[in-house]
C-alpha positions as CSV (number, residue, x, y, z in Angstrom):
1,X,-10.7,6.7,2.5
2,X,-7.4,8.5,2.0
3,X,-4.4,8.3,4.2
4,X,-0.4,9.6,4.3
5,X,2.1,8.0,6.1
6,X,5.7,9.7,6.6
7,X,8.8,7.7,6.0
8,X,12.6,8.5,5.8
9,X,14.7,6.7,3.9
10,X,17.2,4.6,5.4
11,X,20.7,4.0,4.2
12,X,19.7,-0.1,3.8
13,X,16.9,0.8,1.5
14,X,19.2,2.3,-1.2
15,X,21.0,0.5,-4.0
16,X,24.9,0.6,-5.5
17,X,23.5,3.8,-7.3
18,X,22.6,5.3,-4.3
19,X,18.9,5.3,-4.9
20,X,16.2,3.2,-3.2
21,X,16.1,-0.2,-4.5
22,X,12.8,-0.5,-6.6
23,X,11.7,-3.5,-4.4
24,X,11.7,-1.5,-1.3
25,X,8.8,0.9,-2.0
26,X,6.4,-2.2,-1.6
27,X,6.7,-2.5,2.4
28,X,6.0,1.1,2.2
29,X,3.0,0.8,0.4
30,X,2.2,-1.9,3.0
31,X,2.2,0.4,5.6
32,X,-0.1,2.7,4.1
33,X,-2.3,-0.1,3.0
34,X,-2.6,-1.4,6.6
35,X,-3.4,2.5,8.0
36,X,-6.2,2.3,5.8
37,X,-7.6,-0.9,7.0
38,X,-7.1,0.0,10.6
39,X,-9.1,3.6,9.9
40,X,-11.7,1.2,8.5
41,X,-12.0,-0.6,11.7
42,X,-10.6,-3.9,9.7
43,X,-8.5,-6.2,12.1
44,X,-6.4,-8.1,9.6
45,X,-5.3,-10.8,12.4
46,X,-9.1,-11.3,13.5
47,X,-10.1,-11.9,9.6
48,X,-7.2,-14.3,9.4
49,X,-8.5,-16.0,12.5
50,X,-11.8,-16.3,10.6
51,X,-9.9,-17.7,7.5
52,X,-10.5,-14.5,5.5
53,X,-7.2,-13.5,3.7
54,X,-6.5,-10.3,1.3
55,X,-3.8,-11.5,-1.0
56,X,-2.0,-8.9,-3.4
57,X,-3.7,-10.0,-6.8
58,X,-2.5,-7.1,-9.1
59,X,0.5,-4.3,-8.7
60,X,1.5,-1.4,-11.1
61,X,4.3,0.5,-10.3
62,X,5.8,3.7,-12.1
63,X,8.8,5.1,-10.9
64,X,9.2,9.0,-12.1
65,X,12.4,10.0,-10.1
66,X,14.5,8.4,-7.6
67,X,14.1,8.7,-3.7
68,X,17.4,8.9,-2.3
69,X,19.2,8.1,1.4
70,X,17.7,10.5,4.0
71,X,14.9,11.7,1.9
72,X,11.6,12.5,4.0
73,X,8.7,10.8,1.9
74,X,5.1,10.9,2.3
75,X,3.3,8.0,1.3
76,X,0.1,8.6,0.0
77,X,-2.7,6.1,-0.2
78,X,-6.2,6.2,-1.6
79,X,-8.7,3.6,-1.3
80,X,-11.5,2.1,-3.4
81,X,-13.6,-0.1,-1.6
82,X,-16.6,0.1,-4.0
83,X,-16.3,-3.6,-5.2
84,X,-17.4,-6.1,-2.5
85,X,-14.4,-8.4,-2.6
86,X,-11.7,-6.2,-3.8
87,X,-9.5,-3.3,-2.2
88,X,-7.9,-1.1,-5.0
89,X,-5.6,1.4,-3.4
90,X,-3.5,4.0,-5.6
91,X,-0.2,5.2,-4.2
92,X,2.0,8.2,-4.6
93,X,5.4,8.7,-2.9
94,X,6.1,12.3,-2.6
95,X,9.3,14.1,-1.7
96,X,8.4,16.4,1.2
97,X,11.3,18.7,0.4
98,X,9.8,19.9,-2.7
99,X,6.5,17.9,-3.2
100,X,7.7,15.9,-5.9
101,X,5.7,12.7,-7.0
102,X,8.4,10.1,-7.5
103,X,6.5,7.0,-7.6
104,X,2.8,6.5,-8.5
105,X,1.5,2.8,-7.9
106,X,-1.7,0.6,-7.5
107,X,-2.4,-2.5,-5.9
108,X,-5.4,-4.9,-5.9
109,X,-5.9,-7.1,-3.0
110,X,-8.7,-9.8,-3.1
111,X,-10.6,-11.4,-0.3
112,X,-10.1,-15.0,-0.2
113,X,-10.7,-18.2,1.9
114,X,-7.6,-20.2,3.2
115,X,-8.0,-22.6,0.0
116,X,-7.4,-19.4,-2.3
117,X,-11.2,-19.3,-3.6
118,X,-12.8,-15.7,-3.8
119,X,-15.3,-15.0,-1.4
120,X,-18.0,-12.4,-1.9
121,X,-17.8,-11.1,1.6
122,X,-18.3,-7.2,2.0
123,X,-15.5,-6.2,4.8
124,X,-15.1,-2.6,4.0
125,X,-17.7,0.1,5.2
126,X,-19.7,1.9,2.7
127,X,-18.6,5.3,1.3
């Protein structure tokens, strides 16, 4: 499953050097992650009400070039749901103006109960 989310860099997301602060990329990744879940028909509120959580277990991020104030960006996300109790998503942050890939990242979410124990629950549709 692949999704794209468009955003425009806000001034408040930049640092003193005029570039997007590194930690501000992660909320963008979350936007794309939740779009993937929505397109899979997964309602996170309903899962949480059942005691099923999807914490981020692992993050990798490579910053290739900076995003700056007022840049129009595309956050591309592609999910691998082949493992029963994990959601692996590869992200690209692309500047729309020149199609330059600014950032590449990867997150792994696991499926747990409220006690943090992994549960072997298949919640993603088959490919």
